[in-house]
C-alpha positions as CSV (number, residue, x, y, z in Angstrom):
1,M,-26.2,9.7,26.5
2,S,-28.2,9.8,23.3
3,W,-27.9,7.0,20.7
4,R,-26.6,9.5,18.1
5,R,-23.8,10.7,20.4
6,W,-22.9,7.1,21.3
7,L,-22.5,6.2,17.6
8,A,-20.5,9.4,16.9
9,G,-17.9,8.2,19.5
10,Q,-17.5,4.8,17.8
11,L,-14.5,3.8,15.6
12,P,-15.8,2.6,12.2
13,R,-13.8,-0.7,12.4
14,I,-11.3,-2.4,14.7
15,W,-9.1,-5.5,14.1
16,V,-8.8,-7.8,17.0
17,F,-5.9,-10.3,16.8
18,C,-6.5,-13.3,19.1
19,D,-4.4,-16.3,19.9
20,G,-4.1,-19.1,22.5
21,G,-1.6,-21.8,23.1
22,L,0.0,-24.1,25.5
23,G,3.3,-25.7,26.5
24,A,5.6,-23.7,24.2
25,L,9.3,-24.2,25.1
26,P,10.8,-21.2,26.7
27,E,13.7,-19.5,25.0
28,T,16.8,-19.3,27.1
29,N,19.9,-17.2,26.9
30,P,22.9,-19.6,26.8
31,A,25.1,-16.7,28.0
32,A,23.1,-16.3,31.2
33,P,24.8,-17.9,34.3
34,H,21.5,-19.8,35.2
35,P,19.2,-20.1,32.2
36,L,15.6,-20.1,33.2
37,S,14.2,-23.6,32.7
38,V,10.5,-23.8,33.5
39,R,7.6,-25.7,32.1
40,M,5.2,-23.3,30.5
41,G,1.4,-23.5,30.9
42,A,-1.5,-22.4,28.7
43,G,-2.2,-18.8,27.9
44,C,-4.0,-16.5,25.6
45,G,-3.5,-13.0,24.2
46,A,-5.3,-10.4,22.2
47,L,-4.7,-7.0,20.8
48,V,-6.8,-4.4,19.1
49,R,-5.7,-2.3,16.1
50,R,-7.4,0.7,14.5
51,D,-7.7,0.8,10.7
52,D,-4.4,2.7,10.5
53,G,-2.7,-0.2,12.3
54,A,-2.1,1.5,15.6
55,V,-2.4,-0.8,18.6
56,I,-4.9,0.7,21.0
57,D,-5.4,-2.1,23.5
58,W,-3.9,-5.5,24.4
59,A,-4.1,-8.1,27.1
60,W,-2.9,-11.6,28.1
61,R,-4.3,-14.2,30.5
62,A,-2.9,-17.3,32.0
63,L,-5.2,-20.3,31.6
64,P,-5.8,-23.6,33.6
65,P,-4.9,-26.8,31.8
66,V,-6.8,-26.8,28.5
67,T,-6.5,-28.2,25.0
68,N,-5.0,-26.1,22.2
69,N,-8.4,-25.4,20.7
70,E,-9.8,-24.3,24.0
71,A,-6.9,-21.9,24.4
72,E,-7.7,-20.5,21.0
73,Y,-11.3,-19.9,22.1
74,A,-10.0,-18.3,25.3
75,G,-8.0,-15.9,23.1
76,L,-11.2,-15.1,21.2
77,L,-13.1,-14.4,24.4
78,L,-10.3,-12.1,25.6
79,G,-10.4,-10.3,22.3
80,A,-14.1,-9.9,22.6
81,E,-13.7,-8.3,26.1
82,L,-11.3,-5.8,24.5
83,A,-13.6,-5.2,21.6
84,L,-16.5,-4.4,23.9
85,R,-14.5,-1.6,25.4
86,Q,-13.9,0.0,22.0
87,R,-17.5,0.4,20.9
88,A,-16.6,0.0,17.2
89,R,-19.2,-0.3,14.5
90,L,-17.5,-3.4,13.0
91,T,-15.1,-5.8,14.8
92,V,-13.0,-8.0,12.7
93,F,-11.5,-10.9,14.7
94,V,-8.3,-12.2,13.2
95,L,-7.1,-15.7,14.3
96,D,-4.7,-18.3,13.1
97,S,-7.0,-21.2,14.2
98,E,-8.9,-22.7,11.3
99,V,-11.0,-24.6,13.8
100,V,-12.2,-21.6,15.7
101,V,-12.8,-19.5,12.6
102,G,-14.6,-22.4,10.9
103,Q,-16.8,-23.1,13.9
104,M,-17.6,-19.4,14.6
105,T,-18.7,-18.9,11.0
106,G,-20.7,-22.1,10.9
107,R,-18.5,-23.7,8.2
108,F,-17.4,-26.4,10.6
109,G,-19.4,-28.5,13.0
110,V,-18.5,-28.8,16.6
111,Q,-18.1,-32.4,17.6
112,S,-16.5,-31.9,21.1
113,A,-18.8,-31.1,24.0
114,A,-16.1,-29.0,25.6
115,L,-15.7,-26.9,22.4
116,R,-19.5,-26.5,22.1
117,T,-19.4,-24.8,25.5
118,W,-16.5,-22.5,24.5
119,R,-18.3,-21.7,21.2
120,R,-21.5,-20.8,23.0
121,R,-19.7,-18.5,25.4
122,A,-18.0,-16.8,22.5
123,Q,-21.2,-16.5,20.5
124,K,-22.9,-14.9,23.5
125,M,-20.1,-12.4,24.1
126,V,-19.8,-11.3,20.4
127,A,-23.6,-11.0,20.1
128,A,-23.2,-7.8,22.2
129,L,-21.1,-6.2,19.4
130,P,-22.9,-4.3,16.6
131,A,-21.2,-6.3,13.7
132,V,-18.6,-9.0,13.6
133,E,-16.5,-10.7,11.0
134,Y,-13.8,-13.5,11.3
135,R,-10.7,-13.7,9.3
136,L,-8.2,-16.6,9.2
137,A,-4.6,-15.3,9.0
138,P,-1.2,-17.1,8.7
139,R,0.5,-17.7,12.1
140,A,3.3,-15.2,11.1
141,W,0.7,-12.4,10.8
142,N,-0.6,-13.1,14.3
143,S,2.8,-12.9,16.0
144,L,1.9,-10.2,18.5
145,A,-1.1,-12.0,19.9
146,D,1.0,-15.2,19.9
147,A,3.7,-13.5,21.9
148,L,1.1,-12.3,24.4
149,A,-0.3,-15.8,24.7
150,R,3.3,-17.2,25.3
151,Q,3.9,-14.5,27.9
152,A,0.7,-15.5,29.7
153,G,1.9,-19.1,29.7
154,L,5.0,-18.3,31.6
155,P,4.7,-19.4,35.3
156,W,5.0,-16.0,36.9
157,E,6.1,-17.3,40.3
158,A,9.1,-19.0,38.7
159,V,9.9,-16.0,36.5
160,R,9.7,-13.6,39.4
161,A,11.9,-15.8,41.6
162,Y,14.5,-16.0,38.9
163,L,14.5,-12.3,38.3
164,E,14.6,-11.4,42.0
165,K,17.8,-13.4,42.5
166,G,19.6,-10.5,40.8
167,D,22.5,-12.5,39.3
168,S,23.1,-10.1,36.5
């Protein structure tokens, strides 16, 4: 495929909302005969929006035990995976983590050796994108990515076992 045809197929800009978290308390339905009570793990989520706001891709991923900032970086990495599939000319990453946005833009130093590793992985992945920007957003504006991260943090085996009981 020629370079010109490849550019013609690109979206001008995409917005990639990313989030990560851990240990959120599950919401239970008090009316249910056996409310689900499980310990949630870490997870991350990301979604891609076009300029008109349409969601065009999304994903979530369960994570091993990590810190909250590591989960936020995992969300950025997942978002970068989605962005690479879209081939947009400009990718705007939207996060509610001041730490990750500050470190990725160079405004904050990285004191933690573990976070330096996460940042290097993210820098390497986003380097494959034509142009990248980072935006810090209030948590409330990142609610879809947050919901995906919380979904990923649910222990699937426990959820499936509960749902398979068929007590409804």
